[in-house]
C-alpha positions as CSV (number, residue, x, y, z in Angstrom):
1,M,15.7,22.4,21.1
2,G,16.4,26.0,19.3
3,A,13.7,26.4,16.9
4,N,11.7,29.8,16.4
5,N,9.4,30.0,19.0
6,G,6.9,32.0,17.4
7,E,7.2,35.6,19.3
8,D,8.8,37.0,15.7
9,A,5.7,36.8,14.5
10,E,3.8,39.8,16.3
11,V,-0.1,39.7,17.4
12,G,-1.9,41.0,14.1
13,A,1.3,40.8,12.0
14,D,1.3,39.0,8.3
15,T,3.8,36.7,7.9
16,T,4.5,35.4,3.9
17,A,5.8,32.3,2.7
18,D,5.0,30.1,-0.3
19,V,4.3,27.3,1.4
20,V,3.1,27.2,5.2
21,V,2.7,23.7,6.8
22,I,0.4,22.9,10.3
23,G,2.6,20.4,12.5
24,A,6.1,19.5,13.1
25,G,5.7,15.9,13.5
26,P,7.6,13.4,11.6
27,G,5.2,14.5,8.4
28,G,5.8,18.2,9.0
29,I,9.6,17.6,9.3
30,C,10.0,15.1,6.2
31,T,8.1,17.9,4.3
32,A,10.3,20.7,5.1
33,I,13.8,18.7,4.7
34,Q,12.0,17.5,0.9
35,L,10.6,20.8,-0.1
36,R,13.8,22.5,0.7
37,Q,15.9,20.1,-1.4
38,A,13.3,20.5,-4.0
39,G,14.8,23.9,-4.1
40,I,11.5,25.5,-2.3
41,E,13.0,27.8,0.3
42,D,10.4,29.5,1.3
43,V,8.7,27.5,4.0
44,L,7.3,27.9,7.3
45,V,6.1,25.0,9.6
46,L,3.8,25.9,12.4
47,E,3.9,23.6,15.7
48,K,1.7,24.4,18.7
49,S,3.5,22.7,21.2
50,A,6.9,24.1,22.7
51,G,9.2,21.6,21.2
52,L,9.0,19.6,17.5
53,G,7.9,15.8,17.2
54,G,4.2,16.1,17.5
55,T,2.7,13.3,19.1
56,W,6.0,11.8,20.4
57,F,6.7,15.4,21.7
58,N,2.8,15.7,23.4
59,N,2.7,12.1,24.7
60,R,5.2,11.1,27.6
61,Y,3.1,8.4,29.4
62,P,5.9,5.6,31.2
63,G,6.2,2.8,28.7
64,L,5.7,4.9,25.4
65,A,7.8,3.5,22.5
66,C,7.4,2.5,19.2
67,D,5.6,-0.5,17.6
68,V,7.5,-0.5,14.5
69,S,10.9,-1.4,14.0
70,T,13.1,1.9,14.3
71,D,15.1,0.6,11.0
72,L,11.3,0.8,9.3
73,Y,10.7,4.2,11.5
74,S,13.6,5.9,9.8
75,F,13.2,8.2,7.0
76,S,14.9,6.5,4.0
77,F,17.3,9.5,3.6
78,F,18.5,9.4,7.0
79,L,19.8,6.0,7.9
80,D,22.7,6.2,9.8
81,H,21.5,7.1,12.9
82,E,22.6,4.9,16.1
83,W,19.6,3.8,17.8
84,E,19.6,2.0,21.3
85,R,16.8,-0.2,20.8
86,P,15.5,-2.1,18.1
87,F,12.1,-0.4,19.2
88,A,12.7,3.2,19.7
89,T,11.4,4.7,23.4
90,R,9.6,8.4,22.9
91,A,12.8,10.3,23.9
92,E,15.0,8.6,21.4
93,I,12.6,9.0,18.5
94,V,12.3,12.8,19.8
95,E,16.0,13.2,19.5
96,Y,16.1,11.4,16.0
97,L,13.5,13.8,14.5
98,E,15.9,16.9,16.4
99,A,18.9,15.3,14.4
100,A,17.0,15.3,11.2
101,V,15.9,18.7,11.6
102,D,19.7,20.0,12.1
103,R,21.3,17.4,9.4
104,F,19.0,18.8,7.2
105,G,19.0,22.4,7.9
106,V,15.5,23.1,8.4
107,R,15.5,24.3,12.2
108,D,15.1,27.9,10.9
109,A,11.4,27.1,9.1
110,I,10.0,25.9,12.5
111,H,7.9,28.2,14.4
112,L,7.4,26.3,17.9
113,D,4.5,27.4,20.4
114,T,2.4,28.7,17.1
115,H,-1.5,27.3,17.5
116,A,-3.1,27.2,14.2
117,V,-6.5,27.7,15.0
118,S,-8.2,28.8,11.2
119,A,-6.9,28.5,7.4
120,H,-9.0,30.6,5.1
121,W,-9.1,30.2,1.2
122,D,-8.7,33.4,-0.6
123,D,-9.8,32.6,-4.4
124,E,-9.3,36.1,-5.6
125,H,-5.4,36.3,-4.6
126,G,-5.1,32.3,-4.6
127,R,-3.9,32.1,-1.2
128,W,-4.3,30.6,2.2
129,T,-3.9,32.4,5.5
130,V,-3.9,30.9,8.9
131,V,-4.1,32.5,11.8
132,D,-2.8,31.3,15.2
133,S,-4.2,31.6,18.7
134,R,-2.0,34.7,19.2
135,G,-3.7,36.6,16.2
136,G,-0.7,35.6,13.9
137,R,-1.6,35.7,10.7
138,W,0.8,33.5,7.9
139,T,0.0,33.7,4.4
140,A,0.8,31.3,1.4
141,R,0.4,30.0,-1.8
142,V,0.2,26.4,-0.4
143,L,-0.8,24.8,2.8
144,V,0.0,21.3,4.1
145,G,-1.8,19.9,7.2
146,A,0.8,17.6,8.6
147,V,-1.1,17.0,11.9
148,G,-2.1,14.0,11.7
149,M,-4.4,11.3,13.8
150,F,-3.7,11.9,17.6
151,N,-5.1,15.1,18.5
152,E,-7.9,15.0,20.6
153,F,-7.8,12.4,23.5
154,V,-11.3,10.7,24.5
155,P,-12.4,11.4,27.8
156,P,-14.5,8.3,28.5
157,A,-18.0,8.8,29.0
158,I,-18.7,7.2,32.5
159,P,-21.2,8.6,34.7
160,G,-19.8,9.8,38.2
161,L,-16.4,10.8,36.3
162,D,-16.3,14.5,37.4
163,T,-17.1,13.7,41.1
164,F,-14.2,11.5,41.6
165,A,-12.2,13.4,44.5
166,G,-8.7,11.8,43.4
167,P,-6.3,13.4,40.6
168,V,-7.4,12.1,37.2
169,T,-5.1,11.7,34.6
170,H,-5.3,10.8,30.9
171,T,-2.3,8.8,28.9
172,A,-2.3,12.1,26.6
173,E,-1.7,14.6,29.6
174,W,1.0,12.9,31.4
175,P,2.9,14.8,33.7
176,D,6.7,15.2,33.4
177,G,9.0,13.9,36.2
178,D,9.1,10.2,38.1
179,L,6.5,8.6,39.2
180,G,6.6,8.8,42.8
181,F,3.1,10.7,43.0
182,L,2.2,6.7,42.3
183,T,4.1,5.3,45.3
184,G,1.7,3.6,47.5
185,R,-1.2,4.6,45.8
186,R,-4.4,2.2,44.8
187,V,-4.3,3.0,40.8
188,S,-7.2,2.0,38.6
189,V,-6.6,2.3,34.8
190,I,-9.2,2.3,32.5
191,G,-8.5,0.7,29.3
192,T,-6.3,-2.1,27.7
193,A,-5.6,-0.7,24.4
194,A,-2.6,0.7,22.4
195,S,-1.4,2.9,25.6
196,A,-2.6,0.6,28.4
197,T,-0.2,-2.2,27.5
198,Q,2.5,0.3,27.6
199,V,1.9,2.4,30.7
200,V,0.6,-0.8,32.9
201,P,3.9,-2.8,32.6
202,A,5.5,0.8,33.5
203,I,3.7,1.6,36.6
204,A,2.6,-1.2,38.1
205,P,5.7,-1.7,40.2
206,H,5.5,1.6,41.7
207,T,1.8,1.5,42.7
208,G,0.3,0.1,45.8
209,H,-2.0,-1.9,43.9
210,L,-3.0,-1.4,40.4
211,T,-6.3,-2.3,39.3
212,V,-7.1,-2.6,35.3
213,F,-10.5,-2.0,33.8
214,Q,-11.2,-3.8,30.5
215,R,-14.1,-3.2,27.8
216,T,-12.8,-5.2,25.0
217,S,-9.6,-7.7,25.2
218,N,-6.9,-7.5,22.4
219,W,-4.6,-9.3,20.3
220,V,-1.1,-8.8,22.1
221,F,1.8,-9.9,20.0
222,P,5.4,-10.4,21.6
223,K,7.9,-7.4,21.1
224,E,11.7,-7.4,21.4
225,H,12.4,-4.5,24.0
226,G,15.7,-5.2,24.8
227,R,18.6,-2.8,23.8
228,Y,21.5,-3.2,20.8
229,T,24.8,-4.5,22.5
230,A,27.9,-2.8,21.8
231,E,28.7,-5.0,19.3
232,Q,25.7,-4.8,17.2
233,K,25.8,-1.2,17.1
234,R,29.6,-1.5,15.3
235,S,28.1,-3.7,12.9
236,R,25.5,-1.5,12.2
237,R,27.8,2.1,11.8
238,A,30.2,-0.4,9.6
239,D,27.8,-1.6,7.1
240,R,24.7,0.2,5.8
241,S,23.5,-3.6,4.6
242,V,22.8,-4.4,8.3
243,I,20.1,-1.8,8.4
244,E,18.6,-1.9,5.1
245,A,18.4,-5.8,6.1
246,G,16.5,-4.9,9.1
247,R,14.1,-2.7,7.3
248,A,13.4,-5.1,4.7
249,Q,12.7,-8.0,7.4
250,A,10.5,-5.4,9.3
251,A,8.4,-4.3,6.2
252,R,8.1,-8.4,5.3
253,E,6.5,-8.4,8.7
254,L,4.2,-5.8,8.7
255,D,3.1,-7.2,5.3
256,E,2.7,-10.4,6.7
257,L,0.9,-9.1,9.9
258,F,-1.7,-7.2,7.5
259,A,-1.9,-8.2,4.3
260,D,-4.7,-10.7,3.3
261,L,-7.0,-10.3,6.8
262,D,-9.3,-13.0,5.4
263,N,-7.5,-15.7,4.6
264,E,-8.0,-18.1,7.5
265,A,-4.8,-20.0,7.1
266,K,-2.7,-16.6,7.2
267,T,-4.4,-15.0,10.6
268,A,-4.4,-18.8,12.1
269,E,-0.4,-18.6,11.8
270,Q,-0.6,-14.6,13.1
271,A,-2.8,-15.6,16.0
272,A,-0.9,-18.2,17.2
273,R,2.2,-15.9,17.8
274,A,-0.3,-13.7,20.0
275,L,-2.2,-16.4,21.6
276,A,1.7,-18.0,22.2
277,N,2.4,-14.4,24.1
278,L,-1.1,-14.7,26.3
279,E,0.3,-18.2,28.1
280,T,2.7,-15.9,29.5
281,V,-0.3,-15.5,32.2
282,R,-0.4,-18.1,34.7
283,D,-3.6,-17.7,36.3
284,P,-6.0,-19.4,33.8
285,A,-8.9,-17.4,34.7
286,I,-7.4,-14.3,33.9
287,R,-5.8,-15.7,31.1
288,E,-9.1,-16.4,29.7
289,A,-10.4,-13.0,30.5
290,L,-7.5,-11.7,28.4
291,R,-8.0,-14.0,25.4
292,P,-9.0,-12.0,22.5
293,T,-12.6,-12.4,21.2
294,A,-13.1,-10.1,18.0
295,R,-11.3,-11.7,14.7
296,L,-7.8,-10.6,14.1
297,G,-7.1,-7.5,12.1
298,A,-10.3,-6.0,13.5
299,Q,-8.9,-4.2,16.0
300,R,-5.5,-2.2,15.8
301,P,-2.5,-5.2,16.8
302,L,-0.5,-4.2,19.8
303,L,2.8,-5.2,20.3
304,S,4.2,-6.2,23.9
305,S,6.3,-8.5,25.9
306,E,5.6,-7.3,29.3
307,F,1.6,-6.5,29.4
308,Y,0.8,-9.9,30.0
309,E,3.7,-10.6,32.6
310,T,2.6,-7.6,34.4
311,F,-0.6,-9.8,35.4
312,N,1.4,-12.2,37.1
313,R,2.2,-10.1,40.1
314,P,0.2,-10.2,43.3
315,D,-0.5,-6.5,43.3
316,V,-2.3,-6.3,40.2
317,T,-5.9,-6.9,39.5
318,L,-8.3,-7.4,36.1
319,V,-11.8,-6.5,35.9
320,T,-13.9,-7.1,33.4
321,S,-17.4,-6.5,34.4
322,P,-18.6,-3.3,32.8
323,I,-18.0,0.2,34.8
324,A,-21.5,1.2,36.1
325,E,-20.2,4.4,37.7
326,I,-17.2,6.7,38.9
327,T,-17.5,7.8,42.5
328,A,-15.4,10.4,44.6
329,T,-13.9,7.4,46.2
330,G,-13.5,4.8,43.3
331,I,-15.0,2.6,40.4
332,R,-18.5,0.9,41.1
333,T,-18.7,-2.0,38.3
334,A,-22.1,-3.8,36.8
335,D,-21.7,-6.8,39.5
336,G,-22.2,-4.5,42.0
337,R,-18.6,-4.6,43.5
338,E,-16.5,-1.3,44.6
339,H,-13.2,-0.8,43.7
340,P,-11.5,1.9,46.0
341,T,-9.3,4.2,44.0
342,D,-7.0,7.2,45.1
343,H,-5.7,8.3,41.3
344,L,-7.3,7.5,38.4
345,V,-5.0,6.6,34.7
346,L,-7.7,6.8,31.5
347,A,-5.9,5.4,28.7
348,T,-8.8,5.7,26.2
349,G,-6.9,7.1,23.4
350,Y,-7.8,9.8,20.5
351,H,-10.5,10.4,18.6
352,A,-8.5,9.7,15.2
353,H,-11.1,10.4,12.9
354,K,-10.8,14.4,12.8
355,F,-7.5,14.8,10.9
356,L,-7.1,18.2,9.5
357,S,-10.5,19.2,10.5
358,I,-9.4,20.0,14.0
359,V,-8.5,23.1,12.3
360,D,-11.5,25.6,11.5
361,V,-10.6,25.0,7.4
362,V,-12.2,26.8,5.2
363,G,-12.2,26.9,1.5
364,R,-13.5,27.9,-2.1
365,G,-17.1,29.3,-1.7
366,G,-16.8,29.3,1.7
367,A,-16.5,25.5,2.2
368,S,-16.3,24.2,5.4
369,L,-13.9,21.3,5.9
370,R,-15.6,20.1,9.4
371,E,-19.2,20.3,7.4
372,Q,-17.6,18.5,4.3
373,W,-16.8,15.5,6.5
374,A,-19.8,15.3,8.5
375,E,-20.4,12.0,7.6
376,G,-16.7,10.7,7.8
377,A,-13.2,12.1,6.7
378,Y,-12.2,11.3,2.5
379,A,-9.8,12.7,-0.1
380,Y,-8.1,12.0,-3.0
381,L,-5.3,9.4,-2.1
382,G,-5.9,10.5,1.6
383,M,-4.3,13.8,0.6
384,T,-6.3,16.4,-1.1
385,V,-10.1,17.4,-1.5
386,E,-12.6,18.9,-3.5
387,N,-13.1,22.6,-2.8
388,F,-9.5,23.4,-1.0
389,P,-7.5,24.7,-3.9
390,N,-3.7,24.0,-3.1
391,L,-4.5,22.2,0.1
392,F,-2.5,18.9,0.9
393,M,-2.4,16.7,4.2
394,L,-0.3,13.8,5.5
395,Y,-1.6,10.9,7.2
396,G,-4.5,11.8,6.1
397,P,-7.9,10.0,5.7
398,N,-7.5,6.0,4.8
399,T,-3.8,6.2,4.4
400,N,-2.8,4.2,8.0
401,G,-1.4,0.6,7.6
402,G,2.4,-0.4,7.7
403,S,5.2,2.0,8.6
404,I,3.8,5.8,8.9
405,I,7.3,7.0,8.1
406,D,7.1,5.1,4.9
407,K,3.7,6.6,4.0
408,L,5.1,9.8,4.8
409,E,7.7,9.9,2.5
410,T,5.4,8.6,-0.2
411,Q,3.2,11.4,0.5
412,T,5.8,14.2,1.0
413,R,7.3,13.3,-2.6
414,Y,3.9,13.5,-4.1
415,I,3.0,16.9,-2.4
416,V,6.0,18.3,-3.1
417,A,5.8,17.4,-6.7
418,K,2.5,19.3,-6.9
419,T,3.7,22.3,-5.1
420,T,6.6,22.8,-7.6
421,H,4.0,22.6,-10.5
422,V,2.2,25.2,-8.5
423,L,5.2,27.2,-7.7
424,K,6.6,26.9,-10.9
425,N,3.7,27.3,-13.5
426,G,2.1,30.2,-11.9
427,V,-1.1,28.0,-10.8
428,R,-3.4,30.4,-8.5
429,A,-5.0,27.1,-7.9
430,L,-4.9,23.4,-8.1
431,E,-8.1,21.8,-7.3
432,V,-8.7,18.2,-7.2
433,R,-11.9,17.2,-9.3
434,P,-15.3,15.9,-7.2
435,E,-15.7,13.3,-10.0
436,V,-11.7,12.5,-9.7
437,V,-12.5,12.3,-5.4
438,A,-16.0,10.6,-5.8
439,A,-14.4,7.6,-7.9
440,Y,-11.4,7.2,-5.9
441,N,-14.0,6.7,-2.7
442,T,-16.1,4.7,-4.3
443,Q,-13.3,2.1,-5.1
444,L,-11.6,2.7,-1.4
445,Q,-14.8,1.8,0.3
446,A,-15.4,-0.9,-1.8
447,D,-11.9,-2.5,-1.2
448,I,-12.5,-1.8,2.5
449,G,-15.6,-3.5,2.5
450,A,-14.0,-6.5,0.6
451,V,-11.8,-7.3,4.1
452,Q,-14.1,-8.9,6.2
453,A,-11.9,-8.1,9.4
454,W,-13.2,-4.5,9.3
455,Q,-16.3,-4.9,9.1
456,V,-17.3,-5.9,12.6
457,E,-18.5,-4.5,15.7
458,G,-15.1,-4.5,17.0
459,S,-13.3,-2.4,14.5
460,R,-14.8,0.9,15.8
461,Y,-11.2,2.4,16.3
462,Y,-11.0,2.5,12.4
463,R,-14.6,4.3,12.3
464,A,-16.1,7.8,12.1
465,P,-19.4,8.1,14.3
466,S,-21.1,7.9,10.9
467,G,-20.1,4.3,10.7
468,R,-17.5,4.8,7.6
469,V,-13.8,3.6,7.7
470,V,-11.7,6.4,7.8
471,T,-8.3,5.3,9.0
472,Q,-7.7,2.4,7.5
473,C,-6.3,2.3,3.8
474,P,-6.4,-1.5,2.1
475,Y,-3.8,-1.3,0.4
476,T,0.2,-2.4,0.9
477,V,2.6,0.3,0.9
478,V,4.2,-0.3,-2.2
479,E,0.8,-0.6,-4.1
480,Y,0.1,2.7,-2.7
481,D,3.5,4.5,-3.7
482,R,2.8,3.4,-7.1
483,M,-1.1,4.9,-6.8
484,T,1.0,8.1,-6.4
485,R,3.5,7.9,-8.9
486,E,0.8,8.0,-12.0
487,D,0.7,10.9,-13.9
488,D,-2.5,12.3,-12.4
489,L,-2.3,16.0,-13.6
490,A,-5.9,16.0,-15.5
491,A,-7.4,14.6,-12.0
492,F,-7.0,18.5,-10.8
493,A,-8.6,21.7,-12.6
494,L,-6.0,24.5,-12.9
495,R,-6.8,28.0,-12.6
496,L,-3.4,30.1,-13.9
497,E,-2.7,33.5,-12.1
498,D,-3.6,36.6,-14.0
499,P,-1.1,37.4,-16.0
500,S,-2.3,41.5,-15.6
């Protein structure tokens, strides 16, 4: 691994840089690379975990893999990595990000085991000061939040959960090691969304009996899960156009899946693919229970060609009656049935609406990002917000959709350009104008409101507690890229450094 472990930042000591980036996932790594390539060398990346990779390092539940083709889940400037599969596993993605850090020489910028807990703007001096959990202070002219969406997992609000006598494991806190601790055990998985579709097939062969509790059925599309053959690897090494073609095809498929969700003919064609996948389930009653009821697009689409097959196993049970309570020995459902359990697995996801507000960020005039986002996170282009000068975000509010790597490259290009302007032109504070943010988000929410699939009850994953859709981007990757390439310096208020 080899990146800085943070020990060189003594408690209470000040470390200064031109740019501090919070988070060493794909976004933070891409930012460090692009800043260095733009000639901005003085960059520090603070990562709370013991390794780089962000959510890919922190999550390690069995079956975890990318649901976007690895051809598209690759930086456009680093396409010659030899992937093992068309859809990479967690370990492969971490390996790729490690390789990127070394290929582009930014490992020295990354400080591991450095958990940023607060960031405060000094308006007099035009600086951000980040404080880590050990009391270390990191000061920079520009701050980039690259913490993403998946930081705080959701513990289900089920009566009696704290009374269960056996082990409870959330997929976000899965332990390292083999699955021997599940052998012969009665295991109950709560949830059937993204993490469940991956973990359920992976652990089913290892349990004594597996019971899956479903609140809402989901749209699950087929997914290629094999490895590249030796011949395919040779072809990909010999001819980069093979990879480029794979990227183009994957992008088209994503566009087809997400484009025009209110077009009945298009969605019917897509729905047919998922329903054909559902036909894998042999028992008609189980198949009907797994049949999605929400309209396509209201929920996050899932990919797995193994999830449905798991329910053909005699040692796997699907339960759709709502959970009434958890007892010391199992789960009681609303139909009065008791489901004895030795081990609980919570596949209940993340608070995807908090973004950078997981850090205590205080901007100009004492403005609190958490308070400013009380009704739901928002930003201009998903990257910057009024009252917070020289602050940018990656994978921020309303930027989810398409390949996140594509989106991160677009955002990084924009942030590098703005950072360059700040550093090269003596700009003390670059702050987006409130009226610009308001106009952008008024139009954004109108465009989101026009997508009927996101307005139904089943779209809760996309929403803040207030009900505002805060995750989804209503624009295609191409449209969003075009929007970020416009000359928008007039959207910002600039204050120059005091020449004295």
